[in-house]
MIVEXLO-804562 format. One record per residue (C-alpha): residue number from 1; residue in one letter; x, y, z. Coordinates in Angstrom, 2 decimals. Layout:
<pts>
+-----+-----+---------+---------+---------+
!   n ! res !       x !       y !       z !
+-----+-----+---------+---------+---------+
! NUM !   a !       X !       Y !       Z !
...
+-----+-----+---------+---------+---------+
</pts>
This chain:
<pts>
+-----+-----+---------+---------+---------+
!   n ! res !       x !       y !       z !
+-----+-----+---------+---------+---------+
!   1 !   m !    0.00 !    0.00 !    0.00 !
!   2 !   n !    1.29 !    3.46 !   -0.93 !
!   3 !   k !    1.29 !    5.81 !    2.08 !
!   4 !   i !    1.12 !    9.54 !    1.38 !
!   5 !   c !    1.24 !   12.31 !    3.98 !
!   6 !   i !   -0.56 !   15.34 !    2.53 !
!   7 !   e !    0.42 !   18.72 !    3.96 !
!   8 !   t !   -0.74 !   20.90 !    1.05 !
!   9 !   s !   -4.13 !   22.53 !    0.49 !
!  10 !   e !   -4.66 !   20.85 !   -2.90 !
!  11 !   f !   -3.75 !   17.37 !   -4.08 !
!  12 !   d !   -4.55 !   15.47 !   -7.28 !
!  13 !   l !   -4.43 !   11.68 !   -7.26 !
!  14 !   k !   -4.76 !   10.00 !  -10.64 !
!  15 !   i !   -4.92 !    6.25 !  -10.19 !
!  16 !   t !   -3.69 !    4.46 !  -13.31 !
!  17 !   s !   -3.01 !    0.94 !  -11.99 !
!  18 !   n !   -4.41 !   -1.53 !   -9.48 !
!  19 !   e !   -2.74 !   -0.01 !   -6.42 !
!  20 !   d !   -4.00 !    0.94 !   -2.95 !
!  21 !   y !   -3.33 !    4.16 !   -1.03 !
!  22 !   f !   -3.26 !    5.32 !    2.58 !
!  23 !   l !   -3.62 !    9.11 !    2.80 !
!  24 !   e !   -2.84 !   10.96 !    6.03 !
!  25 !   i !   -4.38 !   14.42 !    5.71 !
!  26 !   k !   -2.71 !   17.10 !    7.79 !
!  27 !   k !   -4.64 !   20.29 !    6.91 !
!  28 !   a !   -7.68 !   21.62 !    5.07 !
!  29 !   l !   -7.59 !   19.98 !    1.67 !
!  30 !   t !   -9.16 !   19.87 !   -1.77 !
!  31 !   l !   -8.53 !   16.31 !   -2.95 !
!  32 !   k !   -9.26 !   15.28 !   -6.52 !
!  33 !   v !   -9.27 !   11.56 !   -7.28 !
!  34 !   s !   -9.57 !   10.11 !  -10.76 !
!  35 !   v !   -9.61 !    6.36 !  -11.37 !
!  36 !   c !   -8.71 !    5.37 !  -14.91 !
!  37 !   k !  -10.54 !    2.91 !  -17.11 !
!  38 !   n !  -10.41 !   -0.75 !  -16.00 !
!  39 !   v !   -8.53 !    0.11 !  -12.77 !
!  40 !   q !   -9.46 !   -1.25 !   -9.32 !
!  41 !   s !   -8.18 !    0.59 !   -6.25 !
!  42 !   k !   -8.69 !    1.25 !   -2.56 !
!  43 !   i !   -8.11 !    4.50 !   -0.68 !
!  44 !   i !   -7.88 !    4.68 !    3.11 !
!  45 !   f !   -7.72 !    8.18 !    4.54 !
!  46 !   l !   -7.27 !    9.62 !    8.01 !
!  47 !   s !   -7.99 !   13.26 !    8.85 !
!  48 !   k !   -7.88 !   15.21 !   12.11 !
!  49 !   d !   -9.12 !   18.78 !   12.66 !
!  50 !   s !   -9.48 !   19.50 !    8.95 !
!  51 !   s !  -12.05 !   20.22 !    6.29 !
!  52 !   i !  -11.95 !   18.09 !    3.16 !
!  53 !   d !  -13.38 !   18.82 !   -0.29 !
!  54 !   l !  -13.29 !   15.46 !   -2.04 !
!  55 !   d !  -13.96 !   15.16 !   -5.79 !
!  56 !   i !  -14.07 !   11.64 !   -7.22 !
!  57 !   e !  -14.43 !   10.53 !  -10.83 !
!  58 !   l !  -14.56 !    6.91 !  -11.94 !
!  59 !   l !  -14.01 !    6.27 !  -15.64 !
!  60 !   e !  -15.50 !    3.31 !  -17.49 !
!  61 !   f !  -15.09 !   -0.09 !  -15.81 !
!  62 !   a !  -13.28 !    1.50 !  -12.85 !
!  63 !   s !  -13.77 !    0.37 !   -9.25 !
!  64 !   l !  -12.91 !    2.30 !   -6.08 !
!  65 !   d !  -13.24 !    1.35 !   -2.41 !
!  66 !   i !  -12.91 !    4.28 !    0.03 !
!  67 !   q !  -12.47 !    3.85 !    3.78 !
!  68 !   g !  -12.14 !    7.10 !    5.71 !
!  69 !   l !  -12.04 !    8.31 !    9.31 !
!  70 !   g !  -12.35 !   11.97 !   10.21 !
!  71 !   i !  -11.84 !   13.36 !   13.72 !
!  72 !   n !  -13.33 !   16.87 !   14.06 !
!  73 !   t !  -13.55 !   16.86 !   10.28 !
!  74 !   t !  -16.03 !   18.47 !    7.91 !
!  75 !   l !  -16.48 !   16.70 !    4.57 !
!  76 !   t !  -17.86 !   17.84 !    1.24 !
!  77 !   c !  -17.84 !   15.01 !   -1.28 !
!  78 !   n !  -18.78 !   15.12 !   -4.97 !
!  79 !   t !  -18.69 !   11.94 !   -7.03 !
!  80 !   k !  -19.19 !   11.16 !  -10.69 !
!  81 !   e !  -19.45 !    7.61 !  -11.99 !
!  82 !   n !  -19.15 !    6.69 !  -15.63 !
!  83 !   e !  -20.42 !    3.55 !  -17.32 !
!  84 !   n !  -19.79 !    0.16 !  -15.70 !
!  85 !   s !  -18.10 !    1.73 !  -12.68 !
!  86 !   n !  -18.39 !    0.66 !   -9.06 !
!  87 !   l !  -17.93 !    2.79 !   -5.94 !
!  88 !   k !  -18.06 !    1.57 !   -2.36 !
!  89 !   s !  -17.46 !    4.14 !    0.35 !
!  90 !   v !  -17.46 !    3.90 !    4.14 !
!  91 !   i !  -16.70 !    7.25 !    5.76 !
!  92 !   s !  -16.99 !    7.89 !    9.50 !
!  93 !   i !  -16.81 !   11.16 !   11.42 !
!  94 !   a !  -16.42 !   11.62 !   15.17 !
!  95 !   s !  -16.67 !   15.21 !   16.31 !
!  96 !   y !  -16.35 !   17.36 !   19.42 !
!  97 !   k !  -17.30 !   20.49 !   17.45 !
!  98 !   d !  -19.88 !   21.60 !   14.90 !
!  99 !   s !  -19.57 !   19.61 !   11.67 !
! 100 !   c !  -21.91 !   20.07 !    8.69 !
! 101 !   n !  -21.22 !   17.58 !    5.90 !
! 102 !   k !  -22.57 !   17.37 !    2.36 !
! 103 !   i !  -22.32 !   14.38 !    0.02 !
! 104 !   n !  -23.32 !   14.51 !   -3.67 !
! 105 !   i !  -23.41 !   11.17 !   -5.48 !
! 106 !   n !  -23.87 !   11.71 !   -9.22 !
! 107 !   m !  -24.74 !    8.56 !  -11.16 !
! 108 !   a !  -24.03 !    9.90 !  -14.64 !
! 109 !   s !  -23.93 !    6.71 !  -16.74 !
! 110 !   s !  -25.67 !    3.36 !  -17.12 !
! 111 !   n !  -24.52 !    0.08 !  -15.56 !
! 112 !   s !  -22.96 !    1.73 !  -12.51 !
! 113 !   n !  -23.15 !    0.89 !   -8.79 !
! 114 !   c !  -22.63 !    2.91 !   -5.62 !
! 115 !   n !  -22.86 !    1.85 !   -1.98 !
! 116 !   f !  -22.22 !    4.82 !    0.32 !
! 117 !   f !  -22.09 !    4.46 !    4.11 !
! 118 !   l !  -21.76 !    7.61 !    6.24 !
! 119 !   n !  -21.42 !    7.09 !   10.01 !
! 120 !   g !  -21.11 !    9.68 !   12.73 !
! 121 !   v !  -20.62 !    9.97 !   16.47 !
! 122 !   n !  -21.60 !   13.28 !   18.05 !
! 123 !   l !  -19.23 !   13.29 !   21.02 !
! 124 !   e !  -20.47 !   16.44 !   22.79 !
! 125 !   n !  -23.43 !   18.84 !   22.65 !
! 126 !   n !  -22.50 !   20.13 !   19.22 !
! 127 !   k !  -24.00 !   19.98 !   15.72 !
! 128 !   l !  -23.39 !   17.00 !   13.49 !
! 129 !   y !  -25.29 !   17.27 !   10.19 !
! 130 !   f !  -25.25 !   14.96 !    7.16 !
! 131 !   t !  -26.86 !   15.94 !    3.86 !
! 132 !   v !  -26.68 !   13.15 !    1.28 !
! 133 !   n !  -27.88 !   13.79 !   -2.28 !
! 134 !   g !  -28.11 !   10.80 !   -4.60 !
! 135 !   i !  -28.63 !   11.88 !   -8.21 !
! 136 !   i !  -29.58 !    9.49 !  -11.02 !
! 137 !   n !  -29.75 !   11.22 !  -14.38 !
! 138 !   k !  -32.39 !   10.76 !  -17.06 !
! 139 !   n !  -32.55 !    7.67 !  -19.30 !
! 140 !   l !  -29.95 !    5.67 !  -17.41 !
! 141 !   e !  -30.26 !    1.88 !  -17.16 !
! 142 !   n !  -29.10 !   -0.72 !  -14.62 !
! 143 !   v !  -28.05 !    1.73 !  -11.93 !
! 144 !   l !  -27.82 !    0.78 !   -8.26 !
! 145 !   l !  -27.53 !    3.44 !   -5.55 !
! 146 !   e !  -27.57 !    2.70 !   -1.83 !
! 147 !   e !  -27.24 !    5.48 !    0.78 !
! 148 !   n !  -26.83 !    4.48 !    4.41 !
! 149 !   t !  -26.41 !    7.12 !    7.14 !
! 150 !   c !  -26.17 !    6.79 !   10.91 !
! 151 !   i !  -25.42 !    9.18 !   13.78 !
! 152 !   i !  -24.98 !    8.19 !   17.42 !
! 153 !   n !  -25.39 !   10.95 !   20.02 !
! 154 !   r !  -23.12 !   10.30 !   22.97 !
! 155 !   k !  -24.71 !   13.19 !   24.89 !
! 156 !   d !  -27.47 !   15.61 !   23.84 !
! 157 !   g !  -26.01 !   16.97 !   20.64 !
! 158 !   d !  -27.93 !   18.48 !   17.73 !
! 159 !   s !  -27.75 !   15.81 !   15.02 !
! 160 !   k !  -29.52 !   15.82 !   11.68 !
! 161 !   i !  -29.62 !   13.64 !    8.56 !
! 162 !   i !  -31.12 !   14.90 !    5.29 !
! 163 !   p !  -31.20 !   12.02 !    2.78 !
! 164 !   n !  -32.30 !   12.95 !   -0.75 !
! 165 !   l !  -32.78 !   10.73 !   -3.79 !
! 166 !   l !  -33.22 !   12.66 !   -7.05 !
! 167 !   v !  -34.15 !    9.97 !   -9.57 !
! 168 !   d !  -35.02 !   10.68 !  -13.20 !
! 169 !   s !  -34.91 !    7.12 !  -14.54 !
! 170 !   d !  -37.22 !    4.12 !  -14.28 !
! 171 !   s !  -34.58 !    1.43 !  -14.79 !
! 172 !   t !  -32.83 !    1.86 !  -11.47 !
! 173 !   v !  -32.67 !    0.70 !   -7.87 !
! 174 !   a !  -32.22 !    3.49 !   -5.32 !
! 175 !   n !  -32.56 !    3.16 !   -1.55 !
! 176 !   h !  -31.60 !    5.09 !    1.51 !
! 177 !   s !  -31.64 !    4.52 !    5.25 !
! 178 !   a !  -31.11 !    7.01 !    8.07 !
! 179 !   f !  -30.78 !    6.52 !   11.82 !
! 180 !   i !  -30.14 !    8.93 !   14.69 !
! 181 !   g !  -30.07 !    7.68 !   18.27 !
! 182 !   k !  -28.05 !    6.74 !   21.30 !
! 183 !   l !  -26.30 !    3.54 !   22.25 !
! 184 !   d !  -28.65 !    0.68 !   23.08 !
! 185 !   d !  -28.90 !    0.24 !   26.87 !
! 186 !   e !  -29.86 !   -3.42 !   26.41 !
! 187 !   v !  -26.64 !   -4.10 !   24.52 !
! 188 !   i !  -24.61 !   -2.28 !   27.17 !
! 189 !   r !  -26.25 !   -4.35 !   29.91 !
! 190 !   y !  -25.47 !   -7.52 !   27.95 !
! 191 !   l !  -21.81 !   -6.55 !   27.75 !
! 192 !   n !  -21.89 !   -5.72 !   31.49 !
! 193 !   s !  -23.18 !   -9.24 !   32.12 !
! 194 !   r !  -20.07 !  -10.57 !   30.36 !
! 195 !   g !  -17.80 !   -8.66 !   32.71 !
! 196 !   i !  -17.24 !   -5.56 !   30.56 !
! 197 !   e !  -17.66 !   -2.32 !   32.51 !
! 198 !   d !  -19.78 !    0.57 !   31.22 !
! 199 !   r !  -16.92 !    2.72 !   29.98 !
! 200 !   e !  -15.27 !   -0.05 !   27.99 !
! 201 !   a !  -18.63 !   -1.33 !   26.70 !
! 202 !   k !  -19.48 !    2.11 !   25.29 !
! 203 !   k !  -16.05 !    2.43 !   23.69 !
! 204 !   i !  -16.50 !   -0.95 !   22.01 !
! 205 !   l !  -19.89 !    0.03 !   20.61 !
! 206 !   l !  -18.74 !    3.45 !   19.39 !
! 207 !   r !  -15.74 !    1.88 !   17.67 !
! 208 !   a !  -18.13 !   -0.57 !   16.02 !
! 209 !   v !  -20.25 !    2.30 !   14.67 !
! 210 !   l !  -17.22 !    4.12 !   13.26 !
! 211 !   l !  -15.08 !    1.21 !   12.05 !
! 212 !   g !  -17.38 !   -1.80 !   11.89 !
! 213 !   k !  -18.03 !   -1.67 !    8.13 !
! 214 !   m !  -14.43 !   -0.86 !    7.19 !
! 215 !   d !  -11.82 !   -3.23 !    5.82 !
! 216 !   l !   -8.69 !   -1.36 !    6.94 !
! 217 !   g !   -6.09 !   -4.10 !    6.75 !
! 218 !   e !   -2.77 !   -2.94 !    8.21 !
! 219 !   a !   -4.31 !    0.42 !    9.20 !
! 220 !   q !   -6.84 !   -1.22 !   11.55 !
! 221 !   e !   -4.68 !   -0.91 !   14.67 !
! 222 !   e !   -3.78 !    2.72 !   13.98 !
! 223 !   f !   -7.44 !    3.68 !   13.64 !
! 224 !   r !   -8.44 !    1.77 !   16.77 !
! 225 !   n !   -5.68 !    3.38 !   18.83 !
! 226 !   l !   -6.72 !    6.84 !   17.66 !
! 227 !   l !  -10.34 !    6.26 !   18.66 !
! 228 !   n !   -9.26 !    4.98 !   22.07 !
! 229 !   l !   -7.68 !    8.37 !   22.70 !
! 230 !   i !  -10.77 !   10.43 !   21.87 !
! 231 !   i !  -13.55 !    8.18 !   23.17 !
! 232 !   d !  -13.29 !    8.20 !   26.98 !
+-----+-----+---------+---------+---------+
</pts>
């Protein structure tokens, strides 16, 4: 896996071969990602105390898997998929401060798939907003779009999910799910019954929300250690 530490405000990543990347983002960033025709790739990114503008384009027959963790991060994401492309994205945000995030998923061509998971943990009494716009253009065929959003309030924060599906084609499958809530007391009591104290039980469950759907490989331990520091 290619590891890149990004300390600039703009970065272009053109992926021309079947390689994977780990991006450590150090400051506010505009990141442009283009995946060339017939290329399959994975991007894992880690961001702390930054805002990210993420532009993604998948050319024909391209496939991209994105796994991202943001701590006190605000994300704006715009995607464009061309024909026979496939995007899977799992992005999680844990925040102690106000964070308003906007995701635009533009299905621009036929025979394309997108599964987008956006998970959040509102750590304090701040705002955590997700707006997710799934756009399927006119006359497209065999398009699949799945939007899945979840926010867990650790305290009494102001959390909001606005899921939109803008569909202008009959030959498509488009779904969304949205959940806002707190940790399940029944699950916590079950973990208590297995000898796990409240504090550790809650940390386990919050890590599951943020990392449970990710396939991080060698970055798994780094992400877990980071969350252990911020989730007390």
